[in-house]
C-alpha positions as CSV (number, residue, x, y, z in Angstrom):
1,M,-23.4,-24.5,37.9
2,K,-22.1,-21.0,37.8
3,T,-19.3,-20.2,35.4
4,T,-15.9,-19.0,36.5
5,E,-16.7,-15.6,35.0
6,Q,-19.8,-15.2,37.1
7,F,-17.8,-16.1,40.2
8,V,-15.1,-13.6,39.3
9,S,-17.7,-10.9,38.6
10,F,-19.4,-11.6,41.9
11,G,-16.1,-11.4,43.7
12,Q,-15.4,-8.0,42.1
13,G,-18.8,-6.8,43.2
14,N,-17.9,-7.9,46.7
15,V,-14.7,-5.9,46.6
16,E,-16.5,-2.9,45.3
17,A,-19.0,-3.2,48.2
18,L,-16.2,-3.4,50.7
19,V,-14.5,-0.3,49.2
20,K,-17.8,1.6,49.3
21,S,-18.4,0.5,52.9
22,S,-14.9,1.6,53.9
23,Q,-15.4,5.0,52.3
24,I,-18.6,5.5,54.2
25,V,-16.9,4.6,57.4
26,A,-14.0,6.9,56.7
27,T,-16.3,9.8,56.0
28,G,-18.4,9.0,59.0
29,L,-15.3,9.0,61.2
30,Q,-14.3,12.4,59.8
31,D,-17.7,13.7,60.6
32,L,-17.6,12.3,64.2
33,S,-14.1,13.8,64.7
34,K,-15.4,17.2,63.6
35,L,-18.4,16.9,65.9
36,M,-16.2,15.9,68.8
37,A,-13.6,18.6,68.1
38,A,-16.3,21.3,67.9
39,S,-17.8,20.0,71.2
40,A,-14.4,20.1,72.9
41,Q,-13.8,23.6,71.7
42,A,-17.2,24.8,72.9
43,S,-16.7,23.1,76.3
44,M,-13.3,24.8,76.6
45,D,-14.8,28.2,75.8
46,E,-17.6,27.7,78.3
47,A,-15.1,26.6,81.0
48,M,-13.0,29.7,80.4
49,S,-16.1,31.9,80.5
50,A,-17.1,30.3,83.8
51,F,-13.6,30.7,85.2
52,R,-13.6,34.4,84.2
53,A,-17.0,34.8,85.9
54,M,-15.7,33.0,89.1
55,T,-12.9,35.6,89.4
56,S,-15.3,38.4,89.8
57,V,-17.7,36.9,92.3
58,R,-18.4,38.9,95.5
59,S,-19.8,36.2,97.8
60,L,-19.7,32.5,98.4
61,K,-23.3,32.1,97.5
62,E,-22.7,33.8,94.1
63,A,-19.7,31.4,93.6
64,A,-21.8,28.4,94.5
65,D,-24.6,29.4,92.2
66,L,-22.2,30.0,89.4
67,Q,-20.6,26.6,89.9
68,A,-23.9,24.9,90.2
69,N,-25.2,26.5,87.0
70,F,-21.9,25.6,85.2
71,A,-22.1,22.0,86.4
72,R,-25.8,21.7,85.4
73,T,-25.3,23.1,81.9
74,T,-22.1,21.0,81.4
75,V,-24.0,17.8,82.2
76,E,-27.0,18.7,80.0
77,K,-24.7,19.5,77.1
78,A,-22.7,16.3,77.6
79,M,-26.0,14.3,77.5
80,T,-27.0,16.1,74.3
81,Q,-23.6,15.6,72.7
82,T,-23.5,11.9,73.7
83,N,-26.9,11.4,72.0
84,Q,-25.6,13.2,68.8
85,V,-22.5,11.0,68.7
86,A,-24.6,7.8,69.2
87,E,-27.1,8.8,66.5
88,T,-24.3,9.7,64.1
89,S,-22.5,6.4,64.9
90,F,-25.6,4.3,64.3
91,K,-26.3,6.1,61.1
92,V,-22.8,5.6,59.8
93,A,-22.9,1.9,60.8
94,E,-26.2,1.4,59.0
95,Q,-25.0,3.2,55.9
96,A,-21.7,1.3,55.9
97,F,-23.4,-2.0,56.3
98,A,-25.9,-1.4,53.4
99,P,-23.5,-2.3,50.5
100,I,-22.4,-5.5,52.3
101,S,-26.0,-6.4,53.1
102,S,-27.0,-6.0,49.5
103,R,-24.2,-8.3,48.4
104,V,-25.3,-11.0,51.0
105,S,-28.8,-10.7,49.6
106,L,-27.5,-11.1,46.1
107,A,-25.4,-14.1,47.1
108,V,-28.4,-15.8,48.7
109,Q,-30.5,-15.1,45.5
110,S,-27.8,-16.2,43.1
111,F,-26.2,-19.1,44.8
112,G,-29.0,-20.3,47.0
113,K,-31.0,-21.5,43.9
114,T,-28.2,-23.9,42.9
115,A,-27.7,-25.4,46.4
């Protein structure tokens, strides 16, 4: 039978794991926000550049080529950025779950023996 002090100590460890997990999530969300803001800024800059280029075209073919190139690069960059966001999200989730996972393992080791 575990003592009250051991249960209290274990509970404190759980709270500490939750706090650490929350800190990891908060930092990860900040990183994701920065990544998305930088991506949005780059997209806006590229759109403005394409718009400026469109104002100086001399033929419909040139305009169509410019638009096709802009569309292709936009889709390619969107795919790359989506992969970056997904990878970063998975990494944050994995890191955030680690403290909780270790507490669950400790609980199984500590309390599973007495059951």
